[in-house]
Each structure stands twice: as structure tokens, then as C-alpha cells.
C-alpha positions in Angstrom: 97.1 109.6 121.3 97.1 108.7 124.9 96.7 105.0 125.5 93.5 105.5 127.4 91.5 106.4 124.3 91.5 102.9 122.8 88.1 101.9 121.4 86.0 105.1 121.3 88.6 107.4 119.8 90.6 106.3 116.8 94.0 107.7 116.1 95.7 107.7 112.8 99.1 106.2 112.1 100.6 105.9 115.6 98.7 104.6 118.5 100.3 105.1 121.9 102.3 108.2 121.0 101.7 111.9 120.7 103.1 112.2 117.2 101.5 110.9 114.1 103.6 109.1 111.5 102.9 106.3 109.1 104.2 102.8 110.0 104.4 102.1 106.2 102.8 99.5 104.0 104.6 96.5 102.6 105.1 97.4 99.0 105.6 93.9 97.8 102.1 93.0 99.1 100.2 96.2 98.3 101.7 98.7 96.0 102.3 102.3 97.2 104.2 102.7 100.5 102.8 105.4 102.9 105.8 107.2 104.4 106.2 109.4 107.4 105.3 112.7 105.9 102.7 115.4 106.2 99.7 114.0 108.1 96.8 116.3 107.8 93.3 115.5 108.6 91.3 114.6 105.5 88.5 117.1 104.6 85.5 116.7 106.9 87.1 114.1 109.2 86.8 114.5 112.9 83.6 116.6 112.6 80.3 115.9 114.2 79.2 114.1 111.1 82.2 111.8 111.1 83.9 111.1 114.4 86.6 108.9 112.7 90.0 110.6 112.3 91.2 110.0 108.8 94.7 111.2 107.9 96.3 111.9 104.6 99.7 110.2 104.3 102.3 110.5 101.5 103.0 107.5 99.3 105.5 106.9 96.6 102.7 107.5 94.0 100.8 110.4 95.7 98.6 110.4 98.7 96.4 107.9 100.6 94.0 108.3 103.4 94.6 106.1 106.5 92.6 105.1 109.5 94.3 103.1 112.3 92.0 101.1 114.6 93.3 99.6 117.8 92.8 95.9 118.3 90.4 96.5 121.3 87.9 98.3 119.1 87.6 95.3 116.8 88.9 92.0 118.3 89.7 90.3 121.6 93.4 89.6 122.0 94.5 86.6 119.9 91.2 86.3 118.2 90.1 86.9 114.6 86.4 87.1 115.5 85.0 90.6 115.5 83.6 91.9 118.8 80.0 93.3 119.1 81.1 96.9 118.8 83.0 96.3 115.5 79.9 96.2 113.3 78.8 99.8 114.0 82.4 101.0 113.7 82.9 99.3 110.3 79.5 100.5 109.1 80.7 104.1 109.7 84.0 103.3 108.0 82.2 101.9 104.9 79.8 104.8 104.8 82.6 107.3 104.9 84.6 105.5 102.1 81.5 105.2 99.9 80.6 108.9 100.4 84.1 110.4 100.2 86.2 108.1 98.0 83.9 106.0 95.7 85.9 103.7 93.4 89.1 104.0 95.5 91.3 101.0 96.3 90.8 100.0 100.0 93.6 98.0 101.7 93.0 96.6 105.2 96.3 95.9 106.9 96.4 93.6 109.9 99.2 94.0 112.5 100.1 92.0 115.6 102.6 92.3 118.4 105.6 90.0 118.5 104.6 87.9 121.5 103.9 84.2 120.7 100.4 83.6 121.7 97.6 81.1 122.1 96.5 81.7 118.5 96.5 78.3 116.7 99.0 79.3 114.0 101.2 82.4 114.0 100.9 86.2 114.4 101.2 86.4 110.6 98.2 84.2 110.1 96.3 86.0 112.9 97.0 89.4 111.2 95.9 88.0 107.8 92.7 86.5 109.2 91.8 89.7 111.0 92.3 91.8 107.8 90.2 89.3 105.9 87.4 89.5 108.5 87.4 93.3 108.3 87.3 93.1 104.5 84.3 90.7 104.7 82.3 93.1 106.9 83.2 96.1 104.7 81.8 94.1 101.7 78.6 93.4 103.7 78.4 97.2 104.3 78.4 97.9 100.6 82.0 98.3 99.4 82.6 96.3 96.2 84.9 93.3 96.6 87.0 94.4 93.6 88.1 97.5 95.6 89.0 95.6 98.8 92.4 94.0 99.6 93.4 92.2 102.8 97.1 92.2 103.8 98.5 90.6 107.0 101.8 91.9 108.3 102.1 90.0 111.5 104.6 91.8 113.8 106.8 93.1 111.0 105.6 96.8 111.1 105.6 97.8 114.8 104.7 101.4 115.7 105.9 101.1 119.3 108.6 99.4 121.3 107.4 96.2 123.0 110.3 96.0 125.5 111.1 98.6 128.2 114.7 99.8 128.6 115.1 97.4 131.6 114.2 94.4 129.4 110.7 93.9 130.7 107.8 93.6 128.3 105.9 96.8 127.6 102.1 95.9 127.5 101.2 99.4 126.2 103.7 99.1 123.3 102.4 95.6 122.5 98.8 96.9 122.5 99.7 99.7 120.2 101.2 97.3 117.7 98.0 95.2 117.6 95.9 97.2 115.1 94.1 97.3 111.8 95.0 100.0 109.3 92.5 100.9 106.6 94.3 102.7 103.7 92.2 104.3 101.0 94.0 105.1 97.8 91.9 107.4 95.6 92.3 107.0 91.8 94.0 103.6 92.2 
């Protein structure tokens, strides 16, 4: 995805690159590990009825469906408070999950860049609080709490380099790493 599409367009797996591959899921925290494998668009995704681009990713136990959302579509940098546009976006996400994958396990993975920031604690805590906030709103939109799980990864699962070859910070790489991934595991 080109980096200019943050917010309105949502790309699966890798933000800021042309290729799609899973960044993985921490198996100790969440069970199956999505791996870089076939990434095909889930049935009906990306159509006029559902503008969100969901992807099927391989896991150790089968397949999962993943949606990666850039930080800018949900939060201000260094904040765990959802922005005004997030409500409509998460309403669409919840509706799609309820319609397409009822009863599925839904994991919300929060990711951060590696820069120390103004957040009161750490990137780990920021990522966890963000994933919990997304879970809270998905519950409000009708998903059962028993199906929802929040996981914060901090900066441990980057999808882009944050430093340029000359040693300078790469703001685009840092932005790509700040994301929420919603992983739907049918039959779990």
C-alpha cells in the first residue's frame, strides 16, 4: 500500500509496502501464529458492500482473517483515546465480523513503533491500552466479550524498518509500525 492511503483505505498485513505478508502474532499471548503465506482477499471483501480489505493468512492451525488498521485511522500518535472517525470504522468492522464469522475468536493486536515517546508508561502499555480500547468499542457494537481478546505487542513486531540506511529515523517506517491488527479465527 502506498503510504498516502492511511485512514480511508485499509491494507492488510503490511502497511507501507507493496507486498502483503503477515507480521505474525505472539503465540505465547494468543495461540495460532499467522505466518507469511498465501494472502487472498476474503470472500466479499473490498466490494461495494464492504470497503474493508480483509485477508486470509495461514496459521499453524489453519487460517485466520486479518485486517490491519493504521494508527491514524484510530488514534492520535502516543494516545490510547480513539479519534472521532474510529467509531464508524469499528462499527463497520463489527458488522462484518458478526455477519461473516459469527462465533469466531477475535484478537485485537496493538503495535507501536520503537521510539520512546511522551506516553506516560511504555510502548508496551500504549499498545495494550489501544487494543483494549478497540475491544471495548467492538463490544459496544455487538460482539460478545467472550469472543474478544486484546493483545499489546509494543514495538516487538515491526512491519517496516524505522531507520534509514544512513542512520536517520524513517518517519514512514515508524508510522507503518503503529497499527492495530484485528485477527478473526473462525471455529476457534
